N, C-alpha and C positions, 0 to 999 in steps of 0.2 A: 320310764323314759317316754317323753311325749314325741309323737311322730309329727313331722312337718306336713302341712297341707298345701296343696297347690292353690295358687290364686285363681279364684273362680271368675273374676272379672279381668279380662285381658287388658282393659284400659288402665288398670292400676299398676301394671308393671311392664317393663320392657323385656326384650329377649335376654338382656344381661341379667335382669333380676330372676327371670325364670331359670336361666342357666345356673345362677348361683344357688337357687333353691334345689335344683337337681343334684348339683355337686354336694351340697350340704346333706341331702337325703342319702346319697350314696355313702358319704363318710359316716353318717350315723348308722346306716345299715351294717357297714363293716365293723364298727365299734360294737354293735349289738351281737353280731356273730362271734366276735372275739371273746365275749364274755362266756359263751357256751362252750367254747373249745379250749379255754385256758385251763391250766393245771391238770392236764390229763395224766392219770396214773396208769401204769401197766401192772397188772396183778402179779401174783394171784392173791385174791382175797375173797372170802365167802362169809355171808352172814345169814342167820336163820332165826326164825321165831322159836322161843323156848330153848331149854337146855338140851340140845340134841347132839351130843358130841360125836356119836357114830355117823350121823348124817353129814356134819360139817367136815369131819375127818375124811370121809369118802370123797366129798366134793373137792376138798383141798388137794388130796392126792392126785386127782385127775388134772387139776389146774397146775400143780407143781410138775407134772409130767408133760406140760405144754398142751394139755387138752383144752377143749373149748369150754366157754362158760355155759353153753347150752347142755353139753354132755354132763358137766359138773352138777348143775342144779337138778337135772333129771335123775342121775344116779344117786345124788345125795338124798333127795326126798324118798327115793325108792327104799332106802334103808329103813325109814320109819313105816312105810306102807307094809313092809314084810315083817315088822316087829309086832308080834301079837300082844306084847305087854303095853304097847301104846294104843289105847282104846279110843283114840280120836281120829285115826287114819287107817286106811287099808284093811288088811286081814285082822280080825279081832275088834274092829270098830264097833261102837255101840249102835244098836239098830234103831229103826223108827218105832213108833208105838205098835206097829203090827208085827214086829220081829224081823224086819228086812233090813239088812245092811246095804246101804246105798252110798256110793262114792261120787264126789265131785272133784275135779282137778282142772288146772290150766297151766300153760307154759307159754313163754314169750321170748323171742330171741333178739339179737342186735339189730335186725332189719325190720323190726316191728311185725314180723310174722307171729301168729299166735294160733293156739288150738285149745279146745276145752271139751270136757265131757261132763254131763250132769246126770244124776240119778242112775248111775251105772251099777249093775248088780253082778256078783259072782266073778269079778275080774280084780285081782289084787292090785296090779300096778296101773291105776287110773291115770297117773301122770304120763306114762308111756303111751297109753291109748290117746291121750290128748296130743302128744307129739306126733303121732301118726295122723291124727286129724289134720294137724297143721301141714304135714309134709306130703300126705298122700291124697288129700281131698281138696276141693275148691271151697270148703266150708271152714268156719271157725269153731262151731259148736255142734256136737251131736248129743242126743238125749235118750235116756231110757232104753227101751228095747232096740232102737236103732243103733245106739252107741254100743250095746252089747253085741249085736249082730256084726257090726263093723270090727269090733275087737276080735271076735272069733275068726272072722275072715282074714284078719291080719296075723293069726296064729297064736293069739294069747290063750293060755289054758283057762278053763272054767273050773272054779272050785267054790265050795261053801265058805263064806267069809265070817259066819257067826260062830265064834269059838264058845267053848263051854263056859268060860268065865263071863263073857258078855251075855250069853243066854241066861245064866243064873241071875245076873243083875237085872236083866229085863223082866224075868218072871217075878222077881221081888218087887220091881217097880209097878208091875201090873196090879199088885194088891191094893194100891191106892190110885194108880194112874194119874198122879199129880205131876204136872209139868211145872217145874220151877228151876230155872238155870242157877247153878251155884258157881260163884266166881272162882276162877283159877283151879278147877278140879278136872279140866279137860273134858267136860261134857259137851262143850261146843267150841273146841279149839282146833287149831289148824297148824300145819307146818308150811310156812312160806320161806323161800330161800332166794337170795340174790347173790350173784357172783360176777367178778371181773377177772378175765383171763390175761395171759401174758401179752395179748395184742391190745389190751385195753377195752375189750368188748364186754358188754353187760348182757346177762340173761337172767330170767327169773322163773320160778315154778311155785305152785301152790297146790296142796292136796289135803283132803279132809273126808271124814265120814259124816260130818255135819252135826247138828244138835242131836244129843241123845234123846230118843223117844219123840222125835219130831213127828208132825203130821206126814203121812205118806205123800210124796211129791214135793215136799219142801226143798227149796234150793236157797242157799245163802250167798255170800259174797265171793267165796273162794274161787269158783270157776268163771267169774265174770271179769273180763278184762276191763281195767279201769277202776274196779271196786276192790276186789281182793288182791289184785296184782296189776302193776303197770311198769313198763320199761321203755325209756327213751334213751337210746345209746348216745345221744349228744349230751344228755343231762344226768341221768341216773335212773334208779328204780325204787319202788316201794312195794310193800306187801303188808297184809293185815291179818289179825286174829281176833277172836272174840265174837260178839253178837253181830252176825253178818248183816242182818236187816238194817242196822244203823250205818254200817259202812256203805251199803248200797245207796242209801238215801243221800249221802254226800259224795258219792263216787270217790271214796277216800284215797285210794292209791294214786289215781290220776291227779287229784288235787295236790297231793304232796309233791309229786314230780313237777307240777306246774309252779308250785311255790319255790322249789329249788331253781327252776328256770328263771324266776324273778330275782334270784340272788340269796335266798335263804339257805342256811346250812341244813343238812339232813335232820339234825336235832331240832332246829327251829321249825322246820316244815312238819315234822311229826307232831310237835306240840300244837301247832296251829290246826292240824288235822283233827286231833282229839278235841280241841276247843270248839271246832265247828259242830261236832256231834253233840257235845254238851249243850251248846246254845240252842239246839233244836230238840233236845230230849229232856222233858220235865223231870222224869225219874231216873236220871243218868246214874244215880247212886246204886241202882239195882242191876247194872250191867257192867261188863268189862269189855274194853276195846284196847287193842295194842297195835301200834304201827312200828315198823322198822324201815329204814331207808339208807341208800348209799348213793353218793354222787360220783361224777366222773373223776374226781380227784382222789377217790378212795376213802373219803370221809364217811362216817356212819352215824346213825342216831336211832333212838328208840324212845317211845313215850306211850303211856297208858292212862286209864282212868284210875284204877285201883293198884296199890302195891301188890307185888307178887309175880308180875310178868317179867321175863328176862329174855335176852337174846344171846345166841352163841356166835362167836366170830373166830375165824381162823385166817391168819395172814402170816407174813414173814416175821411179825412181831410176837407171834405166839397164838395159843388156842385158849380163849377165855370166854367165860359166861358172864354177862353184864346185867345186873338188875336194872330194869328201865326206871327212869324217873316217872312219877305219877302225879296226876292232877290232885287226887286225894292222897294226902300224906299219911304215912303209917302212924 
């Protein structure tokens, strides 16, 4: 939609023309605002990357009990952080090449408040620490030793996150020390979650242990607001999984929300987000990227580079896992 411009030369128009321009601009502004507020749905609905039924069931239970979308996404992803069989997040996450499990997470609410932690060690629920950063500090992100100190001050218990299973895999990896991401085996995957509550408010959360056997200090897209997660309560939300470096380069989640603001459906926006990455990545066949999104009307979408990525959704229509459409077909 083109925006009207005021006449720069006052000799070209009378006060009536200028008044007409102002009236037209106001009408156009009202029309544009109407687009963003139309078709608002009241939840509950929750959507998450990958097939994580325990996480989405937990979140939906909170929403169904008239809980907030913020509580739902936090407690939903906490299920995966505590699940030692999920080696891509929380306790049991695969370590970096030095054997250290380090966690990244972020959370964002309906009012655009957000919090994040990066390179957090020995604390299981990184997403909850991120929420405390949002609610208890003037900052958005805390890192490393500072994030851990803050978590301990907030009463989070300290524990070793490296399980026997992840330690054994790491020791086996050290025999060759070859880093080569393998698509869709959760060596660099994430749980991202988006929810709409009964008030129609949207929140999102994202948590990960990052790439398996990454260089010490590496941070991906997951804790970066606008890259791994973005929420605009007037429009919708998006979150990402896969090779985080590529998502960061296109500010992928923010891009998808902005595409929805321009009128694209969540599915169309996710597809365009993936295409932007492919256009800038010569060897895109070697990586996996997946996006999911939800808009204010409760419509959802998901898209990825390679087949194999799916997203779990829970709403009044049921609890289903949906294989995402992919740029490279099976």
